[in-house]
N, C-alpha and C positions, 0 to 999 in steps of 0.2 A: 338223588346224588348231587354232590356239589360240583361246581365247575372244575375244581382241581381234580376230583376223582374221575372226571371224564377225559382228562388230558392224557394223551399217549404220545410220547416222544420216541421215535425210532432212529437208532444210530447203529453203526457197525460195532462200536466198543463202548462199554460202560466201565469206568474205573471207580471203585469204591474207596474213598478216603483221599483227602487232600493234604496228607503229610508229606514227608520227604519222598517217599516211594511214589505216591500218587502224582506229585508235581513232576517228578522225573519221567514217569510213564507218559504224562501229558505232553511233555517236551518231545519225547521220542516218537510218539504217535503223530504229532504235528509236523516234525521234520523228516521222519523216515517213511511215514505212510500218509502223505498229503492227500491221497485219494480216498482215505477213510474218514468217516465221521465218528465223533466220540464226545462223551461228556464225563465229567468227574463229579461224583456225588459226595458231598461232605455233610455229615449229620450235624456238626456244630456250626458256629457262626463265623469261623475264620479258618484259614489254612494253618498248617504247622503241626497238627497232630500232637505228639508228645511235647513238643517245645512250646506250644501255646497252652497246653493243659497243666503242665507241672510248674509250680511256682515256689518250690521249697528252696531254702537258702543254699546258695552255691551251685545251683544246677548248671551243668556244662556237659559237653560231649565227653565220652570216655575213650575217644581215639582222636588221632590228629585230623584236622579239618580238611587237609589235602586229599585224604582218602575217604573220609566220611562225607565230604561234600560232593557236588556234581562234577563229573569230568568235563561237562560243557560250560560250566561257569567257574572261573578261577576264584579261589578264596584269597581275597586281597587284603584281609586284616593282618595285623602284625602278629596276633596270637595264633599259635599252632593248636594248642589245646583250649585255653581260655584264660582270661585275666584272673579268674577265680580258681584255677587248677591248683590242686593241693599236693604238696610234696610230702614225702615221708617225714621230713624234718618237722613239719607242722604237727603231724599226727603224733610223732614220738615225743616232742617236747611239750605239747600243750593239751593233748586230748585223750590218748589211750591210757587209762589208769584202771586199777582194780576197784572193786566196790568196797572201799574201806569203811564206809559208813552206812551201807545199805545191803543187807543180805536177803531181804524179802520184799515182796511187792509193797507192803504197807509203809516201808521206809522211804519209798521213792515218791517223787512228785510229778514226773513226766516220763512217758515212754514213747519212743518213736518206732513204728513198725514200717518195714518196706520190703518189697520183693527183691530176692537176691540178684545210671543214670547217668572250646569257645563257650561261653555262657549262653543261657537260653535266649537272652535278648539279642545277642549277636547273631545267633542262628536264625531267629525269627526275622531279623532285618535282612539277612542273606536270602532267606526264602522269599520274602516279599519282593526283593530286588529281582530275583530270578523270574518270578511270575510276571512282574511288570515288564521287564526287558523282553521277554518272549511272548508277551500279550496272551498269557494263558488264562487270565481271569475270565475271559469270555466263555471258556469251556467248563468252569467250575460252578456248580449249583449248590449254594449254601442251604443249610437247614433241611437237607433231604436225608432223613433217616430211613433206610430201607427196612421195611417190615417183613416182606416175603420175596423170595426169588424162586420162580418155577421154570423148569426147562421142558420144552416141547420137542421130543426126539424126532417127531415126524417133520417138523418145520425147522429143526436145528436153530431154535430161537429161545432166548431167555426173556421172561417177562418179570420185571421188578415193580413192586408196589411200595411206595413210601408211606410213612405214617399219616401224611396229609392227603393221601389218596392219589397222588401223582403216579403215573405209570411210565416205565421206560422199557423198550424192547431192543434187544441187541443180539448179535451173533456170538459175541465174545464178551465174557464177564471177567474182569481182572480185579482180584482182591488185593487192596493196598491198605488194609485196615489195622495192621499191627497184630500183636499177639496177646493183648489183655483188654479187659473191659474198661471203657472210659468212665462209665457211670459208677463203678464200684471196684476198687482194687482188691486183690486177695488179702484177706486178714486171717491168719491161723487162729485156732482155738487154744487157749491156755487155761488149764485147770486153775481155778481160784482167782481168775481175773476180775470177777465181780467184787472181790474184796479190795481191789486196788482203788485208792481214794484220789489218785491224781488223774491226769488227762492222758488219753491214748490217742495218738495222732498218726494217720497214714499219710505219707508224703504226697500221695495223689490228691488228697483233700486239703493240702496246705494252702493257706491264704494269708494275706497281709495282716489279718486280725489275730493271728496266733502270736501270743506273747510268751517268750521263753527266757527273757533276760532275768538273771538271778535264780534260775531254776536248775535243779539237778536232773539230768536227762540220761536215759539209757537208750541207745540206738541198737535195735536188734537186727543183726545181719552184717555182712561185710562186702557187699557187692559195690558196683559203681556208684549207686546212690549214696551209700554210707561214706565212701571215700571223699565225696564232695560235700556231704551234709555235715559230717562231724566237725571238721575244722571251722566251717562257716558258723556253726552254732556257738563254738567257743569264741570266735571273733565277734559274734553278735552279742556277747555278754552273758552266756549261760554260766552258772556257777561251777558246774562239774558235768562233764560229758564222758560216758563210757560206751565203748563199742562192744556189744555182746555177740560173739561169733562162735560158730561150731568148728569150722576148719579154716585156719589162716590161709590166705592166698599169697600169691607172688606179686610183688610190686617193684617197679623199677623207675627211678627218677629220670626224667628227660626235660630238656629246656622247654619252658612254656611259650617262648616266642621264637622258636626256630634256632638253628645253630649257625655257625660261621658259613657252612656250605650253602645253606638256604639263602642267607643274605647275599652271598657272592653271586649265586645263580640269578637271583631277582634283580641285581644291579646290572648284570651283563646282558641277559636275554630279554626279549619282549615278554609282555605279561602272560599271554597264552602259552607260549613255549616254555617259559620258566615254570609256570604252574604245572605243565605236563611233566617236566623233568623232575621237579620236587615231588610230585605225586608218585612218579615211578620210583624215586629214591626211597620214599617211605614204604611203599609196597614191597620193594626188594629187601628193605631192612626187616620188615615183619616176617617175610618168608624165610630169610636167612636166620633170624632169631629162632623161629619154629624148628627149622631143620637142624640147627646147632643143638637146641635143647633135646630134640629127639635122638640125635646121634651121641651126645655127651651129657646125659642128664645129671651126673654127679658134678661135673665141672660147672654146669649151669647153676646148680644149687649153690655151689661155692661162691660164684660171682654175685648172685643175688644176696646171699648172706653177708658177703664182704661189704657190699654197698650199704646194706641195711645197718650193719655195725658202725659204719662211718657216719651215718646220719642219726643214730640214736644216742641218747645220753649215756655216759659211762657211770652209772650209779648202781652198783651191785649187778643185777642182771638187767639186760636191756629192756625187757618187757615182762609184764605179768599178764598172762593170757587167762581169760575167763572162760570156763567150760560150763555151759548150761547142762544140768543133768536133772531129769525128772525122777523124783523119788516119792512114792506114795502120795501122788497128787499134788505135791508142792514143788515149786521151783527153787533150787538152791544154786548159788554160785560157788564154784570150787576153783581156787587159784592154783595154777601150776606154773612154776618158774621155768623159763627157757631162755637161752641166750639170744635167740632170734625167733620171734613169733612168726615171721612171714615165710620162713623157709621150711616149715614143718607142719604137717597135719597131726593134730593130737586127738585121739579117739578115746 
């Protein structure tokens, strides 16, 4: 046995993962439970989780940083969403188009797949500041990929063994590992994909070596990743970008750097108090929006549709929605015109 395999560290709590959740848990254990011992095990070489792993163009948070960030560390950047946040105007005017010149896999040169994602660099800087300010790095053990976790009911104790043979024992095991595999993101199976002559790229595997300038790209899906990725690909020099989606979602444009109320609050109140007030404002807005939509769904649809119409070009119909339909083992794109793609699900 190696020296590492003979090592046993006993603590009260083991936290798996040093992303946003793991860092927050470490802070609360240190401040709220000072009599407890704990460690944070991170399989990779740095903190950050999603925000250190993903490097696709335009990566940012998909909610405001006052509520996405920590309640115990004010978000003091000027951006509420991110410098690279995308508005409907960008998508409408520059990116969402029909497949006018490509109806089959062989006509395309690049396909992007992704699971149905403040910029990543801003969030990483924020996380590093939080760890440094609270001196949490002393609790984080890097490069510790847990291979097994066994619970002994008679002793009420977990025993964890990492790939390098290090063992940890604890009374409480807290999972802050996220909900997807870091080594391999989900990639669906498409009939006939072997005939595709271009490149297929999963955003989770994106690197600086990916060259997409001048290429015609189809982005499959319409979640948070797509909303940030699509306009960034266009701005980065892609020849043509198409979002291929099953069901259009609801989008609403908000200021990327806060509104007048935010700025007024930040000027009048001290930093921590202003952060709390602005945070509560955004939480209240989200709750009110949800309750309003639930109580008056038709009115909500009208509001979303009206804003979308204001931000989309007035050329015939506002959008051409692509409906993927599998027929006899081949994928075909069927165009259906609708006045507003974002306010209606088409089946």
